[in-house]
N, C-alpha and C positions, 0 to 999 in steps of 0.2 A: 471663467468660462460660464456661459449662460446655459443651463440645462433645461430651462423651462421654455417650451415652444408655444407659439401662438398659432392656433388652428381654428379658423372661422370665428375669431374673436374670443375663443376659449383658450386659456393657458393650460397646457398639458405638461405632465412630467414624463421623464423617460421611463422605459420599462423597469420594473423592480424585480429582483431575483433574490429573495431572502435565503440566507445560508446560515446554518448553525454548525460551527466547528467545535466538536467535542474532543477533548484530549484527556479525559479522566480515565481511571483504571477500571471502574465498574462498567458493565454493559449499559448502553443507552436504552432507557426504558420509557422515556417520556413520549407522549403523542407528538406527531409532527404537524398538527394543526394548532394554530394559536388559540382558537376558541376552546379547545379541550384543556389548555393550560391556564385559562382564566377562570377564577372562582366566580360563579354565578354569571357566566357569559350570556345567559338568556336575558338578563336585566336590560341591556341597551337595545334589545330587539333587533330591528333591521339595521341599526347603526353600529352594531358590534363589528369591529375589525375582524375580518375572517380571511385567512390565507394559510396555505401549507408551506412549510419551509423545507429546503433541501438540507438534509442532515449528512454531515461528514463526520463519522466517528473514527478517529485515528486508530483506536484499538481494534477495529474490525478489519483493518487492512493488514494482510499478512506480510511478513518480511520479504518474501520472494517477489511479491507483486511490487512492493515499493522499490526494491533493487532493480527490477526490470524497467520500471518507469524512468528512474535515474534522472531526476531533475531537482531543482532547488526545493520545491514543495514536498516531493516524495522523500527527500533526504531529511527535511525538517520533521516530517511525520515519523520517519525511521528513528530519528534521534529521540523523539518524545515517547513513542509507543514501544520501541524495541531497542532500548539503549544498550549499545555494545560499542565501547570506545574504539576498538580496532576496526570494526566493521564501518563505523561512522567515518573514521579517518579515511579509509579506503574509498568509501562512497563519495565523500567530498572531493578528494583528490581526483577521482575519476571525472566528476563534473567539471572541475577546473581544467582538466586536460582535454576533454572531449566536447565541451559546449561550443557549438558553432557561433552563437551570439555571445561573445566574450563579455560584452557590456552587461549581460544579464547576471553574471556571476562576479564581476569585479568592476572597479572604477578605472582600470587601465584602458587607455585608448586602443582602438583596433589598429 
C-alpha cells in the first residue's frame, strides 16, 4: 500500500501520531517532548526534530477503569499492570463471550 501522496508535485506523508506505551512499575517521569529527551538538543538549531508524544502509562490506569472498558487492549493492560490470574481469566472470558466483532478476538469465522 502506498502511503505517500503526491500533492501539487510534492510528495507528502500521512499524519503522524507518536505514542509511547509504558509498562514499567515506576511512575513515568520523563518529559513528553522529544527535544527535552535529547542531550544538547539545541545543537541542530532549527533542524532539531521536535514533537510531543502521547504517553500511555499502563500503571496509571486503575483496575476498575480497565474492567469497565473491557476490550482486548484494556485486558492486556490489566494483565501487565494489575496481574491477578483469576481476574484476568474472568476478563478474557467476558471479552470472548460478549465481543460483537468475534474476529477481533478469535480466528473463528462469524
